[in-house]
C-alpha positions as CSV (number, residue, x, y, z in Angstrom):
1,M,43.9,34.4,17.0
2,P,43.0,32.1,14.0
3,K,40.5,29.1,14.4
4,A,42.2,25.8,15.5
5,K,42.7,23.1,12.7
6,N,43.2,19.9,13.2
7,V,46.5,18.3,11.9
8,K,44.7,16.1,9.3
9,E,43.8,19.3,7.3
10,S,47.3,19.7,6.6
11,L,48.3,16.3,4.5
12,T,50.2,16.8,1.9
13,I,51.2,14.2,-0.6
14,M,53.1,14.6,-3.6
15,T,54.6,11.7,-6.0
16,E,57.1,11.9,-8.5
17,M,59.0,9.2,-10.5
18,V,63.3,9.5,-10.0
19,M,63.9,10.2,-14.0
20,P,67.4,10.0,-15.5
21,N,68.3,14.3,-15.1
22,D,67.4,13.6,-11.2
23,T,70.1,11.5,-11.0
24,N,73.5,10.9,-9.7
25,T,76.2,9.0,-11.7
26,L,75.3,6.0,-9.6
27,G,71.6,5.9,-10.9
28,N,70.2,7.4,-7.8
29,L,68.1,10.5,-7.0
30,M,70.6,13.2,-5.8
31,G,69.9,14.3,-2.2
32,G,69.8,17.8,-3.1
33,N,66.5,16.7,-5.5
34,L,65.0,15.1,-3.0
35,M,65.5,18.1,0.0
36,R,63.9,20.6,-2.6
37,M,61.0,18.0,-2.5
38,M,60.8,17.6,1.1
39,D,60.8,21.5,1.6
40,V,58.0,21.9,-1.5
41,A,55.8,19.2,0.7
42,A,56.6,20.6,3.7
43,A,55.8,24.6,2.6
44,I,52.2,23.6,0.9
45,A,51.7,21.7,4.6
46,A,52.4,24.6,6.4
47,Q,50.1,26.8,3.9
48,K,47.3,24.6,4.2
49,H,47.6,24.9,8.2
50,S,48.3,28.7,8.0
51,N,46.6,29.9,5.0
52,R,49.5,32.3,4.7
53,I,53.0,32.7,3.0
54,V,55.5,30.4,4.5
55,V,59.2,30.7,4.8
56,T,61.2,28.0,5.7
57,A,63.0,28.8,9.2
58,S,65.1,25.2,9.3
59,V,65.8,21.7,8.7
60,D,66.2,19.4,10.7
61,N,68.9,16.4,10.4
62,V,68.3,14.5,6.5
63,S,69.9,10.8,7.0
64,F,70.2,9.6,3.3
65,V,69.3,5.8,4.9
66,N,68.5,3.7,1.2
67,P,69.2,5.4,-1.9
68,I,66.1,5.9,-3.9
69,P,66.9,4.4,-7.8
70,L,66.3,5.4,-11.1
71,G,62.8,4.6,-11.9
72,N,61.4,4.4,-8.5
73,V,58.4,6.3,-7.7
74,V,59.1,8.2,-4.6
75,T,55.8,9.5,-2.4
76,L,56.1,12.2,0.2
77,E,53.9,12.7,2.8
78,A,53.9,15.9,4.9
79,K,51.9,17.6,7.9
80,I,51.8,19.7,11.0
81,T,53.1,18.7,13.8
82,R,52.4,21.4,16.0
83,A,51.6,25.1,15.3
84,F,53.5,27.6,17.8
85,N,52.8,31.3,17.7
86,T,54.0,31.8,14.5
87,S,55.8,29.3,13.5
88,M,55.3,25.5,12.7
89,E,57.0,22.4,12.5
90,V,56.3,20.0,9.5
91,V,57.3,16.2,9.2
92,V,57.9,15.0,6.3
93,D,58.0,10.9,5.5
94,V,59.3,9.7,1.9
95,F,58.7,6.2,0.5
96,S,60.3,4.8,-2.0
97,E,58.5,2.3,-4.5
98,N,59.7,0.1,-7.5
99,I,56.2,-0.9,-8.6
100,P,57.5,-4.0,-11.2
101,A,58.9,-5.4,-8.4
102,G,55.8,-4.7,-5.7
103,Q,58.6,-3.2,-3.5
104,K,57.7,0.1,-1.3
105,S,59.9,1.6,2.0
106,K,60.6,4.3,4.2
107,T,63.7,5.7,2.8
108,N,63.5,9.2,4.8
109,Q,62.1,11.6,7.4
110,A,62.6,15.0,8.0
111,F,61.1,17.7,10.3
112,L,60.9,21.5,9.0
113,T,59.8,24.5,10.6
114,F,58.3,27.3,8.7
115,V,57.0,30.4,9.6
116,A,54.0,32.1,8.4
117,V,54.6,35.8,7.1
118,D,52.1,38.5,5.9
119,Q,52.5,40.3,2.4
120,S,55.0,42.4,3.5
121,G,57.2,39.5,5.0
122,R,56.9,39.7,8.5
123,P,55.9,36.8,11.3
124,I,52.3,36.6,11.5
125,E,49.9,34.3,14.5
126,I,48.8,31.2,13.0
127,A,46.2,29.0,14.4
128,E,46.9,25.7,17.1
129,A,47.0,22.5,15.2
130,I,45.1,19.8,16.9
131,P,46.4,16.4,16.8
132,E,43.6,13.4,16.9
133,T,45.6,10.1,16.4
134,E,47.9,8.3,18.8
135,L,50.7,9.1,16.2
136,E,49.6,12.7,15.9
137,L,49.9,13.1,19.2
138,E,53.0,11.6,19.6
139,L,54.5,14.1,17.4
140,F,52.8,17.1,19.2
141,E,54.2,16.4,22.2
142,G,58.2,15.8,21.1
143,A,57.2,18.8,19.0
144,L,58.2,21.3,22.0
145,R,61.6,19.3,22.8
146,R,62.8,19.8,19.1
147,R,62.0,23.0,19.0
148,Q,63.8,23.9,22.3
149,L,66.6,21.7,20.9
150,R,66.8,23.9,17.6
151,L,66.7,27.0,19.5
152,V,69.8,26.1,21.9
153,L,71.7,25.1,18.6
154,A,71.1,28.2,17.0
155,G,71.9,30.1,20.2
156,R,68.6,31.8,20.5
157,M,67.7,30.1,23.7
158,K,70.1,29.0,26.6
159,P,70.3,25.5,27.7
160,E,68.8,26.4,31.2
161,E,65.8,28.0,29.6
162,A,65.0,24.4,27.8
163,S,62.6,23.2,30.3
164,E,61.7,20.4,28.0
165,L,65.5,19.4,27.6
166,K,66.6,19.5,31.2
167,A,67.4,15.8,31.0
168,I,69.9,15.9,27.9
169,F,71.9,19.2,29.5
170,K,71.9,17.7,33.2
171,I,71.0,21.2,34.4
């Protein structure tokens, strides 16, 4: 098994300005463009952790709470929350900043799951992720519940097998 790594080693920060070609008819960043940016940032974080090629396995709910207008700067911060055998969960936080106005706000957050693969595309074992901060520990502990929920919703796990979800399913 590969040597364990600290969560902070996977931190990936991407920054981009919203240009006219990125926007919808209301002058805001198109949701699909934001989802692409989130996928790229998360994939880089997953690669940093696993030192492997990674493929996107799932994307949890992405809510578009606040629009990101033309000219704003988008900053994405991605990092591993927890690694399992061959898969890992990555959290991506999205911030929008109007630099001239001095306004910055968090606009989105999503959890993505990646699988590390070898050159033939077969899943390969990855290192354990070690949380250090209080927030990293909170995300690490919640990752197993989120993973089990994903597996139940995908039909790959029976609800009664989801030990972390018993309260939700009243089993």
